[in-house]
N, C-alpha and C positions, 0 to 999 in steps of 0.2 A: 322468385328469382334470387339467385345467390348474389350476394354483394362481393364485388371484386376487392381482394386484399391488396392494399398499396404497400410497396416496399419503401417505406420512409427511411430517412437517414438513421433514425433511432433503431428501427428494426434491422437495417443493414449492419449497423455497428455491432449489435448484439449477436447477429448471425455470423459475422466475420470472426469474432472472438471464439464462438463455438467451433467454427471451422478450423481455426488455428489450434485449439485445444485437441480436437480429434486427430488432426494431422500429427501433432506431437505425440499423442497416445499411440498411434499406429507405429511411429518410428521407434518408440520406447519398447514396444512389444517384441520387436525383432530380436532374435537370439543373440546377435552380435552387439546388442546394446547392454547386455549384462555380462559380468565377469565370469559367471559360472556357465555361460553358453546356453542357458535354458531360457525359454520365453517367460517373461513376466506376465502375470495375469492381466487381462485388459482393464479390470477395475483398478488395480494398483497403478498401471501405466496411466490411466485416465486421471486418477487422483494426482499423480506427480505432474502430469502435463497441465492440469488445471492450476495447481499450486504455482508452477513456474510462470505460466502465461498471466496469471492474476497476481504475480509478484508477491506471493504470500510466504512460502517457506515451510509450510507444514509438510512432513514427509512420512512415508511408511517404511522407507529403506534409507540407510545412510548413503548420501550421494556419492562419496568416494568409494566406499566398500562394495556397493551393489552394482553401480553402473560403470561401463567401460568409458574410455575417453570419448568414443562416439556418442554414447548416451549422455555423458556430461556436457558435450558441446551442444547437443539437441536441447538440453535443459537451459544452457546458457543463452542460446538463440531465442528460446521462448521467453526467457526473462527479459532480454533486451527488447524484443518485439512488444511484449506486454508493458514494459516499463515506459518507454517513450511513445508508445502508441503505434499501431499498425499503419495508420494513415500518414503519420509523420514520416515513416520510412518510405512509403509510396511517394509522398510529395517530394522527398529528397531525390529519389531515383528519377522521377519525372523531370525535375528541374535540371539534374545533371544531363539527362537525355534531351533537353530542350523541348519537351512536349508541353503543349498548351494545357493549362489546368482549368477545367470548366466549372460552372457554378455548382453542379451536383457534387463534384469532388470537394469543392470548398465547403459546401454545406456538411458533407460527411466529416471533413476535418474539424469543422466547428463542433460537432457532437463529440468527436474523438477526444479533443483536448478541453472541452467544456468552455469554449470561447464565447464571449457575449455577442460578437458579430463575425461576419465572414471576411471583413476587411483586414488586410495585413497578415493573412494566414500563411501566405507563401514565405514572407520574410520571417515569420515566427517559426515555421518549420525548419528553415535554414539555421536559425539561431539555436533551436533545440538540438539539432543534429551536431552542429559545431560545438556547442556547449557541452553536450554529452561526451563527445570525443575528448575534449580538453579535460574535463573533470575526471572521467574514468581513466584517462591516460596518466594524469597527475597522481591519482590515487594508486594506480598500479605501480608507478615509479617509486613512490614513497614506501609502499608495502614491500617492494622487492628488496629494500635494504634489510628487512627482517627475514623474509621468506627464502631468499637465495642462500644466505648462510645456513639456514636450517634444512633446506631440501635440495640444494644444488641449483645450477643455472636453469636447466630446462624446466624442471618441476616447480622451482621457485617462481619463475616468471609466469608460468601457467596458473599457479595458485594465486599469484598477485593479481593477474588480469581477472580471473574468475571472481575473486573476492571483491575487487573494485567495482565490477559491473553489478554484482549482486547487491552491494551496499548502496551504490548510487540509485539503482532501481528499487531500493527498499524491499528487496526480495528475501534475504535471509538464508539463501542456500550457501553452503560452504563445502570445502574439501578437507576439512579438518579431521575427517575419518581416517586420514593417513596416520594420525596419531592414536585416536580412539574414536570409535563410532559414536555419533550423536553428541560429540563434545563441543561443537561450535567453537567459539574463541576463548574457551576457559583456560587454555594453556597460556594465553597472552593477556590475562587479566591485569598484570602489573606492567605491561609493555606500553609505554606512551606512544610509540610510533604506530602500532596496530590500533590501539584503542582510540586515539585522537583522529587518526586518518579515517577510520571507518565511521566514527561519529560525525566528522565533517562531511563525508560523502552522503550520509543519511540525511543530514540537515539540508544540504544544498539540493539534493534530489527531492526533498519533501516540501520545500517552500513554494514550488510551483514555477512554471515557465513564464507566467505573466509577471511575476515578481522579478524574475531574471531580466525581462525586457525593461521594466521600470527602472531597475538598478543600473542597467547599461545606459539608459537614456538620461537619467537624472543624477547618476553617480551617488555621492553621499549627501545630497541635499534632501533631507527628510521631508521638509515642507512641500517639496514639489511632487512627492510620491502620491499616487492615487490612494483613495480610501482603502481599497482592497489590499494594497501593499502595506500600508500602515497597520491595518488590522492583523495581517499575516505575520509581519515582523514582530509586532508587540506581543501577540498571543503566543507565538513560537518561543520568544524569549522567556515569557512567564512560565510556559509549560516545560521549559528546560530548567530554569533556576529554582522554582519552587519545589518540584519533585526531587531535584538534586539535593537540596538542603534537607528535606524531610528524610530521604533515604540515607544521606550521610550521617544524620544524627540518630536514626533509629535502627538501621540495619547493622546488627552485630556479628554477622557471619564472617566479616573481615576485620582484623584489628586496625586501629588507627594508624594512618600513614599514607604514603603516596598511592598504594594499591587501593585503599578504601576510597580515596578521592576519585581515582580513575573508574573504579567499578560503579560508584554511585552516579557519576556523570553518564556512564554508558547505560545504566539502568533507567536513567531519565530520558535518554535520547532514543534508544533502540525500539521501545514499544510503539513509537510513532514513525513508521510502521515497518521496521526492518526485519525483526526476527532473529537477530544475532544475540548471543548472551555470553558474558564473560564469567558468570557464576552459575552453578547448577540451580535451576529455578526451584527445585524441590527443597533446597536448603534455605530459601528466603522466608522471612517472617510474613505473617498474614497481612500486615499493613502494607508491605512492599508489593505483595500479590494484588491487593486491592488497588493500589496506585497504578500498577501495571495494567490492570483491566480498564481503569479509567482512561489511561493514555491510549490504549488500543482502541477504545471507543471513540476518542476524539480524532486521532490519526493526524495526517499531514494537512496540506492545503490544496485547494482546488487547482486543477490543471497541473498536477504534479504526478510523481510516480507513486505517491502514497495513497492509502485508503482511509477508512474511518468516516465519521460525519464531516470532517474537515474543520480546520481551525476557525475559518470565517463563520461557519455555521454555529460553532460553539460560542464564539465571541458575540454573534448576533443574539443568541439565546440569553447570555448573561446580561448584555446591554438592555434587552427587552425586559428582563426581570427588574433591573435597577430603575428602568423607566416606569414600570408598573408601581414599584414601591414609592417612587417620588411623585407618582400621579401626573407624569408628563404625557402629553398627547402624542408625542413622537419620540423615536429612539435617536439619540444624538451621540456623535463621537467625532473627535478631532475637528470640531467646527463644522460638521456636516450632519444632515438629517438622513438617516437610513430609509431607503425605499420601503414602504409598507408591504409590498409584495414580497420583498426579500425576507422580512420578518415572518410573514405567514409561511413562506416556503421553508424557512429554517425549522419552525415548530412542526410542520407536517412531515418533513424529512426525518427529523429525530424520532418522531412518533412511529413512523413506518420502520425505521431502522431497528428500534427497540422491539417492536412487535415481531419482526422477522427473527431477531435474535432469540426472543423468548420462545417462539415456536420451535426454533432449532434446538434449544436447550430441552424443552419438553419432549420432543421427538426422540432425541438421543437417550434421554433418561428412560423412556419407555422401552427402547430397544436394548440398551446396555444398562440395566439396573444396577450392576456392580460398580459402575463408575461413580466417583464422588461428585457431589453437586458442584462444589467449587471448581473441581477439575473440568467438568463439562462446560461450565460458564466460561472458564478461561479459554478452552479450545474453541468454543463457539465465537467469542469476541475476537480471538486471534484469527479465525477464518474470515468472518464477515468484515473485519477491519483490515484484511490482507496483511497481517503481521507475520505470522509464522512461528511465534514463540509457543512452546508446548510444555506441559507438565508431564509428558511422557505417555499419555494414554492413547494417542491417535493410532499407533501401529497395532494396538490390541483391540480396537473397536471393531464391531461387526461391519461388514461391507456396506450395509444399508446406512449405518451411522457415518461411515467415511464418505459415502455419496452425498449425504446431507451436508457435511462439511465442504465437499467439493462445490455443491450448489451455492452455499453461503460465500465461498471464495469468489465464485463467478459473479454473484450479485454485488459483492463488495467492490469488484473491479469495474464492471460496466455501470454500476450505480443502481440502487434499488428502484429509484424513480424511473430511470431509463428503462429498466426491465418491465416495470408496470406499464409504461407508455407504449410498449410493444403491442399491448392488447387493446389500446384505445382506438376506437373507430374515428379517424380524423374527419370522415365525411358525415358523421352522424350529427343531426341538427341539435343545437342546444337551446334550452328555453329557461327563462327566468321564473322561478317559483316564488310564491308569497313567502315573506320572511317573518319569523317570530323569535323573540328573545328567550333565552334560557338563563338560569342562574349558574354562574361559574364560581367554584371555590366555596 
């Protein structure tokens, strides 16, 4: 007798993202989505739709040069939907329409934003939508002071909105192909308005919705923040300041001055996990590339628009290591003891993340043997971390390799563990087996 497959919230969430990706791919295949009037191949459209929905930014075509305004708006809508979460949009629409939200929808929302409980999700969804509009609107307003003089009123406002949404959602898509294809924000490397505004949007979008709520409720009273918020803010600050100082002192591709400070700051912020760049990545030193890969691996924070293993996971791992060295029985931080399940979950998630990334690197190297090892590692971590930075090899990769990157982007957005839980039989009985110790280290 066949066992009936249950459509759990985890499976539904994963399937919804697949549906959005395929819908976007179908729209991008249409002839009027491209400027040459010819249909884009379905594999290229699927790759682009995956990158947009998973707020990554890896591309096979320059967004401005290849896609019409219709295609660009499709990409922008996919970015917005993937950034703040499909269920958040649905919650907002339901609330505006006065429709009652049931427990199943709340459970789905809990999975969508990685919330600990279903309580307060309606209020959280409203805060996410309102906050998103405020931050994206403010970002577009500030960017318009630079883009309107450069591109005129209509195009300047359009590029400002597109860039602001893409930055806040940590997507990395841009329309700077109007100047030069695949140039990203290199033209504005010395511009404080563009650099600082985009950096601020990336940081705000990457700290997470739960941190937003805590900041709104407790204002600047750090002691009243939850342990999650304290870890996120502290880890985020360290991951900005330390890489900034290292890059500032070591990266010689830009002479000392204001531009070097701005580019160093941007190189410390963007890899977690936005995908914009103000310097050609191929011109960077190996040490800067290594730092970038590490930042892409860590990513942003839980419940945010960012990817990666998340700042709290990384912080938990580091704290666990210190606890092991000091031979403490528990992991402690900010006068609190971290839950043991959280520590185990962090180590398992990091192991799974690295195993999937290593498999992706091996598979692409087997398919595209011409690609450099460092380049492939960079593209793989950019994909699974939903970053979008590239050393330029993605458009030249075999279709099979591009589909591997697309799968990695999808896994990075829905979560590697979430994807694995799709295949778990929730009705299967569990049994405790005899335990036996093994030597570690």
